[in-house]
SEVOKE-482800 format. One record per residue (C-alpha): x, y, z. Coordinates in steps of 0.05 Angstrom, whole numbers, padded with zeros to 5 digits, always signed. Layout:
% residues N
XYZ/...
***
This chain:
% residues 465
-00717+00079+00122/-00672+00071+00183/-00613+00118+00193/-00561+00062+00184/-00595+00040+00119/-00593+00111+00093/-00518+00116+00110/-00502+00052+00074/-00544+00073+00014/-00505+00139+00012/-00439+00102+00010/-00462+00053-00044/-00491+00109-00087/-00427+00151-00079/-00383+00093-00102/-00429+00077-00162/-00429+00149-00185/-00354+00153-00179/-00343+00090-00221/-00391+00115-00275/-00357+00183-00277/-00288+00153-00284/-00307+00100-00336/-00358+00136-00378/-00345+00211-00375/-00289+00262-00381/-00290+00275-00306/-00221+00264-00274/-00212+00212-00219/-00195+00267-00169/-00261+00303-00181/-00300+00237-00182/-00272+00218-00114/-00291+00285-00085/-00362+00279-00113/-00368+00209-00082/-00346+00236-00015/-00399+00291-00019/-00455+00243-00039/-00438+00194+00017/-00435+00251+00068/-00499+00287+00047/-00542+00224+00042/-00508+00198+00106/-00537+00258+00143/-00476+00301+00154/-00486+00376+00162/-00450+00417+00108/-00413+00459+00160/-00393+00445+00232/-00449+00456+00282/-00449+00463+00358/-00496+00416+00393/-00537+00430+00456/-00486+00395+00501/-00431+00441+00476/-00397+00390+00431/-00383+00403+00358/-00410+00359+00302/-00361+00356+00245/-00389+00381+00179/-00380+00351+00110/-00331+00404+00086/-00287+00398+00148/-00286+00322+00141/-00265+00328+00068/-00209+00378+00084/-00185+00337+00144/-00185+00273+00104/-00144+00305+00048/-00094+00337+00096/-00085+00277+00142/-00072+00230+00083/-00020+00274+00051/+00011+00289+00119/+00035+00217+00121/+00050+00206+00047/+00062+00272+00011/+00133+00287+00034/+00154+00214+00027/+00129+00212-00045/+00166+00277-00061/+00232+00254-00032/+00225+00184-00060/+00214+00206-00132/+00272+00255-00129/+00318+00200-00104/+00288+00153-00155/+00303+00201-00212/+00376+00204-00193/+00381+00129-00185/+00352+00119-00254/+00390+00173-00292/+00457+00156-00259/+00451+00082-00277/+00450+00061-00203/+00381+00029-00211/+00407-00013-00269/+00468-00033-00228/+00422-00057-00173/+00378-00094-00222/+00436-00130-00255/+00465-00150-00187/+00397-00173-00162/+00385-00217-00222/+00455-00248-00218/+00442-00269-00147/+00370-00296-00155/+00377-00324-00225/+00337-00310-00288/+00260-00321-00285/+00257-00314-00209/+00249-00238-00206/+00176-00238-00183/+00189-00287-00127/+00250-00248-00104/+00212-00182-00103/+00153-00213-00066/+00199-00241-00012/+00236-00175-00008/+00170-00138+00003/+00148-00190+00054/+00211-00177+00096/+00217-00102+00085/+00145-00084+00105/+00154-00112+00176/+00194-00050+00196/+00178-00002+00138/+00110+00028+00120/+00085-00005+00056/+00073+00059+00017/+00143+00084+00033/+00174+00019+00010/+00137+00023-00057/+00166+00091-00069/+00236+00070-00047/+00238+00008-00091/+00203+00037-00152/+00270+00052-00187/+00293-00020-00178/+00227-00048-00206/+00231-00001-00267/+00305-00018-00279/+00291-00093-00273/+00235-00085-00324/+00279-00049-00375/+00337-00098-00364/+00298-00163-00367/+00242-00145-00415/+00189-00164-00363/+00129-00120-00350/+00140-00070-00294/+00068-00083-00273/+00081-00156-00255/+00147-00141-00221/+00121-00082-00180/+00058-00118-00161/+00099-00177-00135/+00135-00128-00089/+00069-00097-00069/+00036-00162-00048/+00094-00180-00002/+00091-00110+00028/+00016-00114+00039/+00017-00182+00072/+00065-00167+00129/+00040-00096+00137/-00028-00125+00154/-00009-00190+00189/+00057-00185+00226/+00074-00140+00286/+00105-00092+00301/+00064-00056+00247/+00007-00019+00283/-00053-00059+00258/-00035-00130+00279/-00002-00103+00343/-00067-00069+00362/-00108-00131+00347/-00061-00174+00390/-00070-00125+00447/-00146-00123+00443/-00152-00198+00442/-00098-00208+00496/-00055-00249+00448/+00020-00255+00461/+00057-00213+00411/+00106-00269+00396/+00048-00315+00379/+00017-00261+00336/+00083-00253+00297/+00088-00328+00287/+00014-00337+00269/+00012-00278+00222/+00076-00298+00187/+00054-00371+00178/-00015-00354+00150/+00015-00304+00101/+00060-00355+00067/+00006-00393+00028/-00026-00326+00010/+00040-00301-00018/+00053-00365-00058/-00016-00365-00091/-00017-00291-00108/+00053-00290-00141/+00027-00336-00195/-00026-00283-00209/+00026-00227-00212/+00067-00266-00262/+00004-00277-00304/-00020-00205-00301/+00049-00181-00321/+00037-00214-00389/-00034-00187-00395/-00013-00115-00378/+00055-00114-00413/+00085-00046-00398/+00159-00026-00401/+00184+00041-00372/+00222+00085-00420/+00283+00127-00401/+00241+00191-00405/+00192+00167-00351/+00136+00146-00399/+00114+00074-00412/+00112+00030-00473/+00049-00013-00474/+00042-00071-00523/+00020-00143-00530/+00067-00192-00494/+00112-00239-00534/+00161-00289-00506/+00219-00262-00547/+00215-00196-00508/+00246-00231-00447/+00321-00226-00450/+00366-00286-00437/+00422-00285-00385/+00473-00280-00441/+00439-00217-00468/+00437-00188-00398/+00511-00199-00387/+00528-00168-00455/+00484-00109-00439/+00517-00099-00371/+00588-00104-00401/+00571-00050-00452/+00550+00001-00400/+00590+00044-00352/+00551+00038-00288/+00566+00062-00217/+00592+00013-00165/+00546-00033-00127/+00553-00004-00057/+00547+00069-00077/+00485+00049-00117/+00449+00013-00060/+00468+00061-00004/+00411+00111-00018/+00361+00054-00008/+00395+00010+00044/+00415+00065+00093/+00344+00094+00100/+00316+00024+00110/+00367+00010+00164/+00351+00075+00200/+00276+00061+00198/+00287-00011+00221/+00329+00012+00280/+00274+00060+00303/+00220+00007+00295/+00258-00047+00333/+00278+00000+00390/+00206+00025+00396/+00182-00047+00398/+00228-00066+00456/+00211-00002+00493/+00278+00034+00485/+00269+00109+00472/+00327+00147+00441/+00314+00216+00412/+00371+00213+00362/+00349+00147+00333/+00276+00170+00334/+00296+00230+00292/+00339+00195+00241/+00291+00135+00238/+00231+00177+00217/+00215+00159+00144/+00217+00232+00123/+00287+00243+00152/+00312+00175+00130/+00290+00186+00058/+00319+00256+00060/+00386+00225+00078/+00378+00174+00022/+00365+00230-00028/+00427+00268-00005/+00468+00204-00011/+00442+00195-00082/+00460+00267-00100/+00530+00268-00072/+00547+00195-00083/+00521+00186-00154/+00518+00253-00190/+00567+00295-00150/+00609+00310-00212/+00550+00331-00254/+00531+00404-00266/+00485+00433-00213/+00432+00452-00264/+00432+00382-00292/+00422+00349-00224/+00366+00398-00206/+00336+00384-00274/+00336+00309-00260/+00298+00319-00195/+00250+00370-00225/+00235+00322-00282/+00223+00264-00233/+00176+00303-00189/+00134+00338-00242/+00083+00281-00248/+00073+00271-00173/+00023+00326-00165/-00034+00285-00193/-00013+00225-00151/-00018+00268-00088/-00085+00299-00109/-00117+00231-00121/-00086+00201-00058/-00113+00259-00017/-00182+00252-00049/-00184+00179-00029/-00170+00202+00042/-00229+00251+00037/-00277+00194+00021/-00249+00150+00077/-00254+00206+00129/-00325+00224+00109/-00346+00152+00119/-00311+00150+00187/-00338+00216+00213/-00409+00205+00188/-00416+00139+00224/-00424+00097+00161/-00367+00052+00185/-00402+00038+00251/-00466+00021+00214/-00429-00030+00172/-00399-00063+00234/-00465-00068+00270/-00497-00099+00209/-00445-00154+00204/-00450-00171+00278/-00522-00191+00268/-00507-00242+00212/-00510-00318+00226/-00439-00336+00204/-00381-00377+00233/-00349-00338+00291/-00280-00337+00259/-00309-00299+00199/-00342-00244+00240/-00279-00201+00249/-00258-00217+00177/-00322-00190+00148/-00323-00129+00193/-00251-00113+00175/-00266-00123+00101/-00326-00076+00106/-00283-00025+00142/-00229-00030+00088/-00281-00019+00034/-00310+00040+00071/-00249+00073+00101/-00190+00052+00057/-00141+00044+00115/-00120-00027+00133/-00097-00005+00202/-00164+00029+00218/-00201-00032+00191/-00162-00079+00237/-00172-00034+00297/-00246-00026+00285/-00259-00100+00274/-00219-00118+00337/-00255-00066+00380/-00324-00092+00357/-00309-00166+00364/-00262-00170+00424/-00321-00161+00474/-00353-00224+00444/-00296-00270+00467/-00332-00284+00532/-00388-00321+00495/-00347-00351+00438/-00307-00416+00443/-00253-00398+00393/-00179-00381+00396/-00166-00307+00408/-00105-00314+00363/-00149-00335+00305/-00197-00278+00318/-00140-00228+00318/-00111-00257+00253/-00181-00257+00223/-00184-00181+00233/-00118-00174+00196/-00137-00220+00138/-00202-00181+00129/-00164-00115+00125/-00123-00141+00066/-00186-00155+00026/-00204-00094-00015/-00153-00043-00038/-00189+00006-00083/-00207+00080-00093/-00202+00106-00022/-00137+00069-00006/-00075+00114-00011/-00032+00054-00029/-00077+00040-00089/-00062+00108-00119/+00011+00109-00100/+00021+00043-00137/-00019+00065-00198/+00016+00131-00203/+00086+00103-00194/+00078+00050-00248/+00036+00085-00300/-00032+00051-00292/-00084+00101-00315/-00142+00057-00338/-00193+00037-00284/-00197-00034-00311/-00122-00043-00304/-00121-00012-00235/-00174-00061-00210/-00140-00120-00243/-00077-00104-00203/-00082-00078-00132/-00155-00094-00121/-00150-00164-00151/-00089-00186-00112/-00120-00161-00047/-00181-00204-00060/-00140-00265-00079/-00098-00260-00016/-00157-00251+00030/-00194-00308-00004/-00136-00355+00010/-00134-00328+00081/-00208-00345+00092/-00196-00417+00072/-00137-00420+00120/-00179-00391+00177/-00236-00440+00166/-00187-00499+00167/-00146-00472+00226/-00207-00466+00272/-00209-00542+00276/-00137-00546+00301/-00125-00484+00343/
***
């Protein structure tokens, strides 16, 4: 058996064992992910501990790769999740989230909530990291669910698909920007091409999110738990019922309600735009960091919405909101462990080399490599970068548009959001999806639908571009 075959077998076996443990045993998802990482690393040929090679370099061991993967994943998401849920708790308990939901529905009209959230996510994720945006907008999705009677799963998933599309397809997010650079594609063309190809993907997948919201009908309660039951049409409130409900409540004003969300988004957007145009300003760089921006949003929520409340009560709200985030962080970090083991062991490289040898249309080569990398590593940005680095050298012998090849990398990276993807666990944890079947029917299913539509678009576009 060749070394690359052994590596791929290790990854496949690790994933199968993990799925069986989660579905058929009492083993927690966190432990199952750790076991999968160990199986993939051991069979993939990694030493247990770091070893020094004859040339003086150090080969990373399995245990170091697991620890690094856990730490590096939480380094980017842990603080954001903590701040986001504290701010979200205040927005929910103060009534600010309901105020935003009522105002949002009045503007967009009844029955259009999924479309509005999908478009919101599509726009927001261009300057804002997708996982951060999920955390920021979670209170709005939950409030809209309670107010309208629609499932929070369908509403939140609509937001998530919009976020995922532009995060993977439209610069200045790192993945598509890197792909444009490697294929020598003009950034403006990459923005236009990525945006255009994402529109049919968004339209198709929102119909699925509306459908799955009826199949997984889940409404958040005031205490942070969820009510799960079979969907019935009469659960959806009419506009008259919504207006009566709003009139009966004493809610905070609109601007003080939206400030904790809008101001962090503006700060992050300013930093992103100035970085993109090459303007470096230390003050804006500081305040535009997601951690700092969300910290400011949390303070605005505290002193703008619950300033008159007793200190113990306010602290209690934040403590209550954050108590369930520990398991979200553990599982998110464990997904990072699996992804880093695959990266360090060389399994990802073996996948890429295997795909390059297949007799397939040129436009699908970067797509499949990126999809394989997403399956193996979990990170869409790393998947795009790897696919671009492997396929860009082929442009000298391929008669195909570099723009299409760059977009193909990005479409492939959308394709498989599952157990080693931090966004997969952030979404599930935020919106109460605990069953593996439901988790796969949501984030995994929508990523496959979007990438499937993208493949059709790529195959058609190669005849015109």
